[in-house]
C-alpha positions in Angstrom: -4.5 9.7 18.9 -0.5 9.2 18.4 -0.5 11.1 14.8 -2.0 14.7 14.3 -2.4 16.9 11.3 -2.7 20.3 10.9 -3.0 23.1 7.8 -2.7 26.8 7.7 -3.3 29.1 4.8 -2.4 32.2 6.6 0.2 34.2 4.3 2.1 35.6 7.3 4.8 33.0 8.3 4.5 33.8 12.2 0.8 33.6 12.2 0.8 30.4 10.3 3.1 28.8 12.5 1.1 29.7 15.4 -1.9 28.4 13.7 -0.2 25.1 13.0 1.1 25.0 16.6 -2.5 25.7 18.0 -3.9 22.8 15.9 -1.6 20.2 17.8 -2.1 21.8 21.4 -1.8 19.4 23.9 0.3 17.2 21.5 3.6 16.4 22.3 5.4 15.9 19.1 8.4 13.7 18.8 8.9 14.3 14.8 7.3 16.7 12.7 7.0 16.6 8.7 5.5 19.6 6.8 5.3 20.7 3.2 4.9 24.5 2.3 3.8 26.3 -0.5 6.9 27.9 -2.4 4.9 31.5 -1.9 6.3 31.5 1.6 9.4 33.4 2.7 11.4 30.2 3.8 13.7 31.8 6.1 11.0 33.5 7.9 8.7 30.3 8.0 11.5 27.9 9.2 12.5 30.6 11.8 8.7 30.8 13.1 8.3 27.0 13.3 11.2 26.7 15.2 9.9 29.1 17.4 6.7 27.4 18.0 7.7 23.7 17.8 11.3 24.2 19.5 14.0 21.4 19.2 11.7 18.6 17.7 13.2 16.8 14.7 11.7 17.8 11.5 11.7 17.4 7.6 10.0 19.7 5.1 10.1 21.0 1.7 8.5 23.4 -0.9 5.9 22.2 -3.1 3.9 22.2 -6.2 0.9 22.0 -4.6 -0.3 20.6 -1.1 -2.8 18.0 0.0 -4.7 17.9 3.5 -7.3 15.5 4.4 -9.7 15.1 1.8 -9.2 18.6 0.2 -6.6 20.0 -2.0 -4.6 23.1 -0.8 -2.8 25.6 -2.5 -0.8 28.4 -0.8 -0.8 26.5 2.4 1.4 24.6 5.0 0.4 21.1 5.7 1.9 19.3 8.8 2.0 16.1 10.4 3.1 15.3 14.0 4.2 12.0 15.7 4.1 11.6 19.5 6.0 9.1 21.6 3.5 6.3 20.9 4.3 6.3 17.1 7.9 7.0 17.0 10.6 6.0 19.5 13.4 8.0 18.1 13.8 10.5 15.0 17.2 11.6 13.5 17.7 14.3 10.5 20.6 14.9 8.6 21.3 16.8 5.4 23.3 15.7 2.2 25.1 19.2 1.3 26.9 18.2 -2.0 24.7 16.3 -4.2 27.1 15.1 -6.8 29.7 13.7 -4.5 29.3 10.0 -3.3 31.3 11.0 0.0 28.5 13.4 1.0 25.8 10.7 0.9 28.0 8.3 3.0 28.6 11.1 5.6 25.0 11.9 5.8 24.0 8.1 6.2 26.9 7.2 8.5 25.9 10.0 10.7 22.4 9.0 10.8 23.2 5.5 11.7 25.8 6.8 14.4 23.1 8.7 16.2 21.0 5.3 16.2 24.0 3.9 17.9 25.3 1.6 15.1 26.7 1.7 11.6 24.9 2.1 8.3 25.1 -1.5 7.0 24.0 -2.9 10.5 20.9 -0.6 10.6 17.8 -3.2 11.0 15.3 -2.6 8.1 12.6 -4.1 10.2 13.2 -1.7 13.1 13.9 1.8 11.0 12.4 3.6 8.3 14.1 6.4 6.1 12.2 9.5 4.7 13.9 11.6 1.9 13.3 14.8 0.5 15.4 15.8 -2.3 16.1 19.0 -4.4 13.7 18.9 -7.2 15.7 20.6 -10.0 19.2 19.0 -9.1 18.9 15.8 -11.5 20.8 13.5 -8.8 17.8 11.6 -7.4 18.9 8.4 -9.0 22.5 8.5 -8.0 21.7 9.6 -4.3 18.9 6.8 -4.1 21.3 4.2 -5.4 24.2 5.2 -2.9 21.6 4.8 -0.1 20.8 1.5 -1.1 24.3 0.6 -1.1 24.7 1.6 2.3 21.8 0.3 4.1 18.7 -2.1 3.9 16.6 0.4 5.2 13.8 1.6 3.1 13.8 5.2 2.1 10.7 7.0 0.9 9.9 10.5 -0.3 9.8 12.9 -3.3 11.6 15.8 -4.8 10.8 19.3 -3.6 8.8 21.7 -5.9 8.6 25.3 -6.5 5.0 25.9 -7.9 6.0 24.9 -11.4 8.5 27.7 -11.5 11.5 25.8 -12.0 14.0 28.3 -10.5 14.7 26.9 -6.9 13.4 24.4 -4.5 13.9 24.3 -0.7 14.3 21.5 1.9 14.0 21.9 5.6 16.2 20.1 8.1 15.1 20.6 11.7 13.2 23.8 10.5 16.2 25.1 9.0 15.9 25.9 5.0 18.3 24.8 2.6 18.7 25.2 -1.1 20.9 22.5 -3.3 20.6 19.9 -0.7 18.6 16.4 0.0 17.2 16.0 3.6 17.1 12.8 5.5 15.3 11.5 8.3 15.8 8.1 10.2 12.7 7.1 12.0 12.3 4.1 14.5 8.6 3.6 14.3 6.6 2.4 17.4 3.5 1.3 15.2 3.6 -0.8 11.9 3.8 1.2 8.7 3.2 0.3 4.8 4.5 1.9 1.7 2.2 1.8 -1.2 3.3 2.9 -4.6 0.6 3.6 -7.0 0.4 4.5 -10.8 -2.6 4.3 -13.2 -0.9 3.1 -16.4 -1.6 -0.2 -18.5 1.4 -2.0 -19.5 1.5 -2.3 -23.2 3.5 -5.0 -25.3 5.9 -2.5 -27.3 9.5 -2.4 -26.1 11.6 0.6 -26.5 15.4 -0.4 -25.7 17.5 2.5 -24.8 20.4 2.4 -27.4 21.8 5.7 -26.9 21.4 8.1 -23.8 23.1 11.0 -22.1 22.5 9.7 -18.5 23.5 13.0 -17.0 20.8 15.2 -18.8 18.2 12.2 -18.9 18.3 12.7 -22.6 17.6 9.6 -25.0 18.8 9.9 -28.4 17.7 6.6 -29.6 15.2 3.9 -29.1 15.7 0.6 -30.8 18.5 2.2 -32.8 16.4 4.8 -34.0 16.0 8.6 -33.2 14.3 8.6 -29.9 11.4 10.9 -30.6 10.5 9.3 -33.9 10.5 5.8 -32.7 8.4 6.8 -29.4 6.0 8.3 -31.8 5.9 5.2 -34.1 5.4 2.8 -31.3 2.3 5.1 -30.0 1.2 5.2 -33.6 0.8 9.1 -34.0 2.8 11.9 -36.2 5.7 13.0 -34.7 4.3 16.6 -34.5 1.5 15.1 -32.0 4.0 13.6 -29.5 4.3 16.7 -27.1 0.6 16.4 -26.7 0.8 12.9 -25.3 3.5 12.8 -22.8 1.1 12.4 -19.9 -1.1 9.6 -21.9 1.8 7.7 -22.6 5.2 6.8 -20.9 7.8 4.2 -20.3 8.5 1.9 -17.6 10.7 -0.6 -16.2 8.4 -3.7 -15.3 9.0 -6.3 -12.7 8.3 -10.0 -12.9 5.0 -9.2 -11.1 4.0 -6.7 -13.8 4.5 -3.5 -11.5 5.8 -0.7 -13.7 8.3 2.2 -12.4 7.4 5.0 -14.6 9.5 7.4 -16.5 7.9 9.8 -18.7 9.0 12.3 -21.4 9.5 16.1 -20.4 10.1 17.4 -24.1 11.1 16.8 -27.5 14.8 18.1 -27.9 15.7 17.8 -31.7 15.6 14.2 -32.5 16.0 13.3 -28.9 13.6 13.2 -25.9 14.3 14.5 -22.7 13.0 12.6 -19.4 12.1 13.2 -16.0 13.9 10.4 -14.8 17.1 8.9 -15.9 17.3 6.2 -18.3 20.3 4.0 -18.8 21.9 2.4 -21.9 20.3 -0.9 -22.7 17.2 -0.7 -20.6 14.3 -2.3 -22.1 11.3 -0.5 -21.5 7.4 -1.3 -21.7 5.1 1.2 -23.4 2.5 2.3 -20.8 -0.9 4.0 -21.2 -2.5 5.9 -18.8 -5.8 5.0 -17.1 -8.2 6.8 -14.6 -6.1 8.1 -11.9 -8.9 8.2 -9.4 -10.3 4.7 -10.1 -6.6 3.3 -9.8 -5.7 4.7 -6.6 -9.1 4.0 -5.0 -8.5 0.3 -6.1 -4.8 0.1 -4.8 -5.8 2.2 -1.7 -8.7 0.1 -0.7 -6.8 -3.1 -1.2 -4.1 -2.1 0.9 -6.5 -0.8 3.6 -8.4 -4.1 3.8 -4.9 -5.9 3.9 -3.7 -3.9 7.1 -7.2 -3.3 8.7 -6.4 0.1 9.7 -4.8 3.2 9.0 -4.1 6.1 11.5 -2.4 8.6 9.1 -1.0 8.8 5.5 1.8 10.9 4.2 1.4 11.2 0.3 4.2 11.9 -2.2 2.5 12.6 -5.5 3.9 13.6 -8.9 2.9 17.0 -10.2 2.0 15.5 -13.4 -0.6 13.5 -11.7 -1.8 16.7 -10.3 -2.0 18.3 -13.7 -3.8 15.2 -15.3 -6.5 15.2 -12.3 -6.9 19.0 -12.9 -7.3 18.6 -16.8 -10.2 15.9 -16.0 -11.7 18.0 -13.3 -11.0 15.1 -10.7 -9.1 17.1 -8.1 -11.9 16.8 -5.5 -12.8 13.4 -6.3 -9.2 12.4 -5.8 -8.7 14.2 -2.4 -12.0 12.4 -1.4 -10.0 9.2 -1.9 -8.4 10.2 1.8 -11.6 11.2 3.5 -11.6 10.0 7.2 -7.9 9.4 7.3 -5.5 12.2 8.5 -3.6 12.9 5.4 -0.9 15.3 4.3 0.8 15.4 1.0 2.5 17.5 -1.6 2.7 17.4 -5.4 6.5 16.5 -6.0 8.9 16.7 -8.9 9.4 13.0 -8.7 9.0 10.2 -6.3 11.8 8.3 -4.5 11.2 4.6 -3.4 13.6 1.9 -4.8 14.8 4.5 -6.9 13.5 7.5 -8.5 10.3 7.7 -10.7 7.6 10.0 -11.8 3.6 10.1 -12.6 3.3 8.0 -9.6 1.9 8.4 -6.0 4.0 6.9 -3.1 2.3 6.8 0.3 3.4 6.0 3.8 0.7 4.5 5.8 0.9 4.4 9.3 -1.2 1.6 11.2 
């Protein structure tokens, strides 16, 4: 097998790292991806993993929950290793100043240089990017836009979490922990891969146009020329006082010509305004979205993708923590995890997903064939 997964719930970082390495005994990892509960001491965990795995290029982060195989994990570290049959090369860089355009440029240029070329000459048919962002930075949109302007290589990933404490998230570059950073990996896969974006929403006919917004804080002051909270409630057809109870049931989305929504959901009411988990821009015309069954929607999309590609050796999943909470509220955690039975899978509950921009209430899956 050219991809192998491992999981440990040992709370001691050194023992945890030893268990993960033992699970990959005899396996020559050329790249490692891992997701860790925020309860771990990140410095000790990173040092222990580095001691066990050495100089293997790696990318990781803290989470709002972990997924391993067909079971949900809490308080664990989940890890995936790829050998030389899966990835020819892997390079890791860090964006250290998230608000400066030059910092993203330097990181992407450094990745390209290590691949022997320049950013705009990176072949998207040859390379794949992974990205893990600071989940509290509110810079995900700008960083994804900068990367897209520099290279056509697809970057997929999500935002690190901290078990819903909202105090600080950690990303790992080559097992070194960092805060206030974005971690990037440039992979040269030797096996075909697919990216699946799935969200369980029906697109409704109501349109909400952003007519007043504070983009930096993701705060919409007005939809359709009216106070944002009141207009959102009116479009749903509920009293304004009930609106906060329905933020997981109703969202808005940028909808493609093919009918594919890119979801943005509201976080809270702030006066007459709405604060969102993702950035909205002035003049955006958004469809109202209504939540559907997550398990059935994901089952449909995953089965369709698996039927199209024929086989799947491993999956890395970036799932919005809002979806995790919705599954919990309906008692569907186990049913959801069992969708991945038989496929080596690791994943995490994120503070947002990165793929062709930044979104939430979505699951973005990287499938290796």
